C-alpha positions in Angstrom: 156.3 -46.1 13.8 153.4 -47.6 12.3 152.4 -47.3 8.2 151.8 -44.6 6.9 148.7 -44.7 4.1 148.0 -48.5 4.9 145.0 -50.0 4.4 143.1 -53.1 6.0 143.8 -56.3 4.6 143.0 -57.0 1.0 142.9 -59.7 -1.3 143.9 -57.2 -4.5 145.6 -54.3 -5.7 143.8 -51.4 -6.5 143.2 -49.8 -10.1 142.3 -46.3 -9.0 144.4 -45.9 -6.3 147.9 -44.2 -5.9 150.4 -44.6 -8.8 152.4 -47.0 -6.7 151.4 -49.7 -4.1 152.2 -52.6 -2.7 150.2 -55.9 -1.7 152.3 -58.5 0.4 151.2 -62.0 -0.2 154.3 -62.8 2.4 156.6 -60.6 4.4 158.6 -63.3 6.4 157.3 -62.4 10.1 157.2 -66.0 10.8 159.2 -67.4 8.2 156.4 -67.6 5.7 158.2 -66.6 2.8 158.3 -63.0 0.8 155.9 -62.4 -2.1 155.5 -59.0 -3.1 152.6 -57.5 -5.4 153.5 -54.0 -6.8 151.5 -51.8 -8.5 153.1 -49.2 -10.6 150.8 -47.1 -13.0 148.9 -49.3 -15.2 151.6 -52.3 -14.3 151.9 -54.9 -11.4 154.6 -56.7 -11.1 155.3 -59.7 -8.3 158.8 -59.6 -6.6 159.8 -63.0 -5.6 157.3 -65.8 -4.6 158.4 -67.6 -1.5 154.8 -68.7 -0.2 153.6 -72.3 -0.6 150.3 -71.5 -1.6 149.6 -69.2 -4.7 146.0 -69.5 -4.4 146.0 -65.9 -3.7 147.9 -65.3 -7.0 145.0 -67.6 -8.8 142.2 -65.1 -8.0 143.5 -61.6 -8.8 140.9 -59.1 -10.4 144.1 -58.1 -12.7 146.7 -60.1 -14.2 150.3 -59.5 -13.5 152.6 -58.6 -15.9 156.4 -59.4 -14.5 157.6 -61.7 -12.1 160.9 -60.5 -10.6 162.9 -63.0 -8.3 165.9 -61.6 -6.3 167.7 -64.5 -5.1 167.5 -68.7 -5.2 166.8 -69.1 -1.3 163.3 -71.1 -0.7 161.8 -68.5 1.2 161.7 -66.1 -1.7 161.6 -68.4 -4.8 159.3 -71.9 -3.2 156.2 -70.8 -5.2 157.6 -69.9 -8.7 157.4 -73.3 -9.8 153.4 -74.0 -9.3 152.9 -69.9 -10.3 154.8 -70.8 -13.6 152.4 -73.8 -13.9 149.4 -71.9 -13.3 150.1 -69.1 -15.9 152.8 -70.9 -18.5 153.2 -67.8 -19.9 154.0 -65.5 -17.1 157.4 -64.1 -17.8 159.5 -65.2 -14.9 163.0 -63.3 -14.7 166.3 -63.2 -12.3 170.2 -62.8 -12.8 171.6 -65.5 -14.5 173.1 -67.4 -11.9 169.8 -67.3 -10.4 168.2 -68.9 -12.9 170.9 -71.6 -12.3 170.3 -72.2 -8.6 166.6 -72.0 -8.5 166.2 -75.9 -9.7 167.8 -76.6 -6.4 164.3 -75.9 -4.9 162.4 -78.9 -6.8 164.8 -81.4 -6.9 162.4 -83.9 -6.2 160.7 -83.0 -9.5 161.5 -82.4 -13.3 161.6 -78.9 -13.5 161.8 -77.3 -17.2 164.0 -74.1 -17.2 161.4 -71.2 -16.9 163.0 -68.2 -15.7 165.3 -66.0 -18.0 168.4 -64.0 -17.2 169.0 -60.7 -17.3 172.3 -59.2 -17.0 173.5 -56.9 -14.6 173.2 -53.2 -14.5 171.6 -53.0 -17.9 167.9 -50.9 -17.7 165.5 -53.1 -19.7 162.1 -51.6 -20.6 159.8 -54.8 -20.6 156.4 -52.5 -21.2 156.1 -48.7 -22.6 157.5 -46.6 -19.5 158.6 -49.7 -17.4 162.4 -50.4 -16.9 163.9 -52.8 -14.7 167.7 -53.1 -13.4 169.2 -55.6 -11.1 172.1 -54.9 -8.6 174.2 -57.4 -6.9 172.7 -57.6 -3.4 175.4 -59.8 -1.7 174.2 -62.5 0.7 174.4 -65.4 -2.1 175.4 -65.5 -5.4 173.6 -64.1 -7.9 171.2 -62.1 -5.1 170.0 -59.0 -6.6 168.7 -55.9 -5.8 166.0 -54.4 -8.3 165.2 -51.2 -9.5 162.1 -50.6 -10.8 161.5 -47.4 -13.0 158.3 -46.4 -14.0 157.7 -42.9 -16.1 154.1 -41.2 -17.3 153.6 -37.9 -18.6 154.0 -36.0 -15.5 157.2 -37.5 -13.8 158.9 -40.8 -12.9 158.9 -42.9 -10.2 161.5 -45.1 -8.9 161.5 -48.5 -6.6 164.3 -50.3 -5.3 163.8 -53.8 -3.8 167.2 -55.1 -2.2 165.8 -58.8 -1.4 168.2 -60.2 0.9 171.5 -58.1 0.9 174.7 -57.9 2.7 177.5 -55.3 2.5 180.4 -57.4 3.6 182.2 -59.4 1.7 182.0 -63.5 2.2 184.2 -66.0 1.3 181.8 -67.3 -2.1 180.1 -63.4 -2.6 181.4 -59.9 -2.7 178.6 -57.8 -0.8 176.6 -55.2 -2.2 178.5 -51.8 -3.7 177.2 -49.2 -2.0 178.8 -46.7 -4.3 176.8 -48.7 -7.4 173.0 -47.4 -5.5 174.1 -44.4 -4.0 173.1 -41.9 -7.1 169.9 -43.8 -7.6 167.4 -42.3 -6.1 164.6 -44.7 -5.3 160.8 -42.8 -3.8 160.6 -46.0 -2.6 163.0 -48.7 -0.9 161.6 -52.0 0.3 164.3 -53.6 2.5 165.2 -56.3 4.7 165.6 -56.1 8.5 166.2 -59.6 9.6 168.6 -58.8 12.4 166.8 -55.5 13.3 169.2 -53.1 15.0 171.5 -56.1 16.1 175.4 -54.9 15.6 177.0 -58.1 14.5 181.4 -58.1 15.0 183.3 -58.0 12.1 182.6 -61.1 9.3 186.1 -62.4 9.8 185.8 -62.2 13.5 182.5 -64.0 12.9 184.9 -66.8 10.9 187.6 -67.1 13.0 185.2 -67.2 16.1 183.7 -70.5 14.0 186.8 -72.0 13.5 188.2 -71.6 16.4 185.2 -73.4 18.4 185.5 -76.2 16.0 189.0 -76.7 16.1 188.9 -76.8 19.8 185.9 -79.5 19.4 188.3 -81.4 17.0 191.3 -81.3 19.9 188.8 -82.5 22.5 188.0 -85.8 20.0 184.5 -84.6 19.0 183.2 -85.2 16.0 181.0 -81.9 14.7 177.6 -82.0 12.8 176.9 -79.0 11.2 173.1 -78.8 9.6 172.4 -75.9 7.0 170.4 -74.2 4.4 171.0 -75.9 0.8 172.6 -73.1 -0.9 174.9 -70.5 1.0 175.7 -71.1 4.4 177.2 -74.7 3.6 179.4 -73.6 0.9 180.4 -70.8 3.0 181.8 -73.0 5.9 183.1 -75.7 3.7 185.6 -72.6 2.1 186.3 -71.4 5.6 187.1 -74.7 7.0 189.4 -75.7 3.6 191.2 -72.4 4.0 191.6 -71.3 7.6 195.1 -72.0 9.0 193.4 -73.9 11.6 192.5 -76.3 9.5 195.2 -75.9 6.5 197.4 -79.2 6.4 195.3 -81.3 8.9 194.6 -84.7 8.6 191.2 -84.5 8.8 187.9 -85.7 7.1 185.1 -83.2 6.5 182.2 -85.1 5.0 178.9 -83.0 2.6 176.0 -85.4 3.0 172.2 -84.2 1.1 171.1 -81.4 -1.2 174.4 -79.3 0.7 176.4 -81.5 -1.6 174.1 -80.8 -4.8 174.6 -77.4 -3.7 178.3 -77.6 -3.6 177.7 -79.3 -7.5 176.0 -76.5 -8.4 178.9 -73.6 -7.1 181.6 -75.3 -9.0 179.2 -74.8 -12.6 179.2 -71.1 -11.4 182.9 -70.9 -10.9 183.4 -68.1 -13.3 180.9 -65.9 -11.3 182.6 -66.4 -7.9 185.1 -63.6 -6.7 187.9 -63.5 -8.5 190.1 -65.0 -5.1 188.0 -68.0 -5.5 188.5 -68.5 -8.9 192.1 -68.1 -8.3 192.1 -71.1 -5.3 190.7 -73.3 -7.9 193.2 -72.7 -10.2 195.3 -74.7 -7.4 193.3 -76.9 -5.3 189.4 -78.2 -6.1 187.1 -76.2 -4.4 185.0 -78.9 -2.7 185.6 -82.3 -3.7 189.4 -83.3 -2.8 190.4 -86.4 -1.1 194.5 -85.6 -1.8 194.7 -82.2 0.0 194.3 -82.1 3.7 191.9 -81.6 4.9 189.9 -84.0 2.8 186.7 -83.0 1.7 184.7 -85.8 0.4 180.7 -86.8 -0.5 179.2 -89.1 2.2 177.7 -91.5 -0.3 173.9 -93.5 0.2 174.0 -95.5 3.3 177.5 -94.5 4.3 178.8 -93.4 7.9 181.2 -91.0 8.5 184.1 -92.3 10.1 183.8 -93.3 13.5 187.4 -94.2 14.4 188.6 -90.1 14.8 187.1 -86.9 15.1 185.5 -85.9 11.7 183.5 -82.8 10.2 180.0 -83.4 8.9 178.2 -80.4 6.6 174.4 -81.9 5.6 171.5 -79.8 4.9 168.6 -78.8 8.0 166.4 -81.2 6.9 167.5 -84.7 7.2 167.1 -86.5 10.9 170.5 -85.6 12.2 170.1 -89.1 14.4 171.8 -91.0 11.0 175.0 -89.2 11.6 175.4 -89.5 15.3 174.0 -90.7 18.6 173.5 -88.8 21.7 176.5 -88.8 24.2 178.7 -90.8 21.4 181.3 -88.0 21.4 179.2 -85.8 18.6 178.6 -81.5 18.8 175.9 -79.8 17.1 176.2 -76.3 15.5 173.3 -74.9 14.7 173.7 -70.7 13.0 172.5 -68.4 15.5 169.3 -66.5 14.4 167.5 -63.6 15.5 164.5 -65.8 16.9 166.3 -68.6 17.7 164.5 -70.6 20.5 166.8 -72.8 23.3 166.6 -76.2 21.9 166.3 -78.8 24.7 170.3 -79.7 25.4 169.7 -83.0 27.8 170.1 -85.8 25.4 172.7 -84.0 22.7 175.4 -81.4 22.9 174.1 -78.5 20.7 175.5 -75.1 20.1 175.1 -71.8 18.0 177.6 -70.0 15.7 177.0 -66.6 14.0 178.4 -66.0 10.5 175.6 -63.3 9.3 174.5 -63.4 5.5 172.0 -60.5 6.8 173.4 -57.0 7.1 173.0 -55.8 10.7 171.5 -52.6 12.1 173.8 -50.3 11.2 174.1 -51.8 7.6 170.5 -51.3 7.4 170.4 -47.7 8.3 173.3 -46.9 6.5 172.2 -48.3 2.6 169.2 -46.2 3.8 170.7 -43.0 4.4 172.7 -43.9 1.4 169.1 -44.1 -0.8 167.1 -41.1 0.7 164.0 -42.6 -0.3 161.0 -41.0 0.6 159.0 -44.1 1.7 161.0 -47.1 3.3 158.8 -50.4 3.6 160.4 -52.5 5.8 160.0 -56.8 5.8 162.2 -59.9 6.2 162.0 -60.1 10.0 159.9 -60.6 13.5 157.6 -57.9 13.8 159.5 -57.1 17.0 163.1 -56.4 15.2 161.3 -54.6 12.4 159.1 -52.4 15.1 163.3 -51.9 16.9 164.1 -50.1 13.5 160.9 -48.0 12.8 161.5 -46.6 16.8 165.2 -45.2 15.4 164.7 -41.4 15.7 167.1 -41.3 12.8 164.8 -43.0 10.6 161.2 -41.3 11.7 162.4 -37.7 10.9 163.3 -38.3 7.7 161.7 -41.0 6.0 157.9 -42.5 5.5 158.3 -46.0 7.7 156.1 -48.9 6.8 156.0 -52.2 8.4 153.4 -54.0 6.9 152.0 -57.4 7.6 150.4 -59.8 5.0 147.4 -58.9 3.4 148.1 -55.0 4.2 147.8 -52.7 1.3 150.3 -50.0 1.2 149.9 -46.6 -0.8 152.3 -44.6 -1.6 152.4 -41.2 -2.4 154.8 -40.0 -3.9 155.7 -36.3 -3.9 153.4 -35.7 -1.5 154.8 -32.9 1.4 156.4 -35.2 3.7 155.2 -34.5 7.2 157.3 -35.7 10.0 155.6 -39.0 12.1 154.4 -38.3 15.5 156.8 -39.1 17.8 155.4 -42.5 19.7 155.2 -41.6 23.6 157.8 -42.0 25.7 158.2 -45.4 26.8 160.0 -45.6 30.3 160.9 -49.2 31.8 161.4 -47.7 35.4 162.9 -50.9 37.6 164.3 -51.2 40.8 168.3 -50.9 42.3 168.9 -52.1 45.6 172.6 -52.4 47.0 173.8 -54.2 49.6 177.3 -54.2 50.6 179.2 -55.6 47.2 175.9 -57.0 45.9 173.5 -55.1 43.9 170.2 -56.4 42.7 168.3 -55.1 39.6 164.5 -55.3 39.6 163.2 -55.1 36.1 159.2 -54.4 35.4 156.8 -56.7 33.5 156.7 -55.1 30.5 160.9 -55.6 29.8 160.4 -59.7 31.4 157.4 -60.4 29.0 158.5 -59.0 25.6 159.4 -62.1 23.9 162.9 -61.1 23.6 163.9 -61.3 26.9 164.0 -65.6 26.9 167.0 -64.9 25.1 168.6 -61.9 26.4 171.1 -64.1 28.1 170.9 -67.9 27.3 173.9 -68.5 29.8 172.1 -66.8 32.4 174.6 -64.0 32.4 174.8 -60.1 31.7 177.8 -57.6 31.3 177.3 -53.9 32.8 179.7 -51.1 31.3 178.6 -47.1 31.6 178.0 -45.5 28.5 178.6 -41.7 29.6 175.8 -41.1 32.1 173.8 -44.6 31.8 174.4 -48.0 32.6 174.0 -50.6 29.7 173.2 -54.2 30.6 173.9 -56.8 27.7 173.4 -60.9 28.1 176.5 -63.0 27.1 175.8 -65.9 24.6 177.4 -69.1 25.1 179.4 -68.5 21.7 181.0 -65.5 24.2 182.1 -67.7 26.9 183.1 -70.5 25.0 185.6 -67.9 22.9 186.8 -67.2 26.7 186.4 -70.6 28.2 189.7 -71.6 28.0 191.3 -68.6 29.7 189.0 -68.5 32.2 188.8 -72.7 33.0 192.5 -72.5 34.5 190.8 -70.9 37.2 188.5 -73.9 38.3 190.3 -76.6 36.4 191.1 -78.3 39.8 188.2 -77.1 41.4 185.0 -79.0 42.3 182.8 -77.0 40.3 180.1 -77.0 37.5 183.1 -76.8 35.4 184.1 -80.4 36.3 181.2 -82.2 37.3 179.9 -85.0 35.3 176.7 -83.4 34.4 177.2 -80.1 33.2 176.9 -79.9 29.3 176.6 -76.8 27.4 176.3 -74.8 30.3 173.1 -76.9 31.3 173.2 -79.1 34.6 171.7 -82.3 34.1 172.3 -83.6 37.1 168.3 -84.8 38.3 168.8 -85.1 41.9 170.2 -81.5 41.7 168.2 -78.1 42.9 170.3 -76.5 39.7 169.1 -79.3 36.8 167.7 -78.1 33.6 169.3 -74.9 34.3 172.1 -72.7 32.9 174.9 -72.9 35.4 178.4 -71.1 35.0 181.4 -73.3 35.3 182.9 -72.0 38.6 179.7 -73.0 40.4 178.7 -75.9 42.7 175.7 -77.8 43.9 176.0 -80.2 46.7 175.5 -83.2 44.4 178.5 -83.2 42.6 180.3 -85.5 40.9 183.8 -84.8 39.0 184.1 -85.8 35.7 187.1 -87.9 36.1 186.0 -90.3 38.9 189.7 -91.7 38.9 191.0 -88.5 39.7 192.9 -88.5 43.0 192.6 -84.6 43.4 188.6 -85.9 43.3 189.8 -87.9 47.4 188.7 -84.4 48.7 185.6 -84.1 50.8 182.6 -82.2 49.2 
């Protein structure tokens, strides 16, 4: 499962090693961004520069020959301006769309255009024997998978870097086309593993789930706040709200603020590069700003507050102070994107929920791409070490490829052409627990090796699990708040008239917030009950029943 031919931390990339080496300066294990220095023969190519401190790149023994940026998200691009200012003659390249979106990373400064555009799919020889080719990668407009080919007198070497990729089509971006990459036969694949081995519902199911949850909130007289990154997710949600049947023609205001609004303006300038379906939509009505067609989509002006008289939806960038839009307990719900490393937030003062609208491929998508490309070496980056370890522990990958999961500063030497030695199987891991059955109650005791894993905290944020048979194995799976919300309307019929947590005024976001209750601070189910129950509507006649 560990890295093969991987040296201890280093500050430089050598000159006398193998023909191919990769030295990561950032691999996004803890959100530090992605920055990879690749050596191919005599050349050194920097793939992305998402690190904030570029000082390690300023002290290199060998100069960088070329910089390639996969896409415009800050975790892949935030260091490019500093790099350009430190090395003004260093060539930096990306796709045409990415060159137009990159300046959004430095809105506070007047940054001159320093990134040069490359066309899709056209092999371009930058140095003798070094060829670069870009392929659309999904994920974000302009996002590229980068193919590097180096040819010497003995042979050719190919390395493919996916950047962030997504196989499925989304509202504003077509997914990565496997057919385009299938015949490339790279020797090395550097691939993101953001979601590890997780499986996602179909993209349209994710969209419907989010739209239905927002619709229920609006119907319950809640306004909704959606903090998102500048580019990508916010524009996808806006397009979803404009075209989903739950919102079409609805008397509803959608306000957009902060850098998300600036990102929308940038998308409008990129309309010819967006999918044909989006271009066709824009022929009939504005893509974003429109106060005539319902739901109305408006830019939130400085010092302007959203309309408080009726429910509305507000999108802003995730660095803003949310209190400027909504105050606690004033009929607002905040929806945050669900991430693999999402940590629980204290819900005591603000109603916060999470949703899944993935922009990265899940586990099956990752393994599908690997098997279609069939490289000799696979380097996993961009994900928590735990999730990347899940991928490298897959037997279907261990038996076929050299697998690497380097940390920042760890040199990976790639011995291309050497005989493949199947990595030794890791010691079999057995998590033996204990199961006790008493009547209709089954108690399962788990070992410390499971419960001390960082993922255990998020196994089931509701405290509920589902169990099903898979062959001869019993599979336990945690149930998320999102899944419960999807079935909440149906289930609520069973307990709506009862004295239970679902009708208690202290029950918010599946938690109890009554300090006098023994359940205070815990996740509780709607049908639960405690001795200090207080009905949500104290004037309800049915509340006369003794507790």
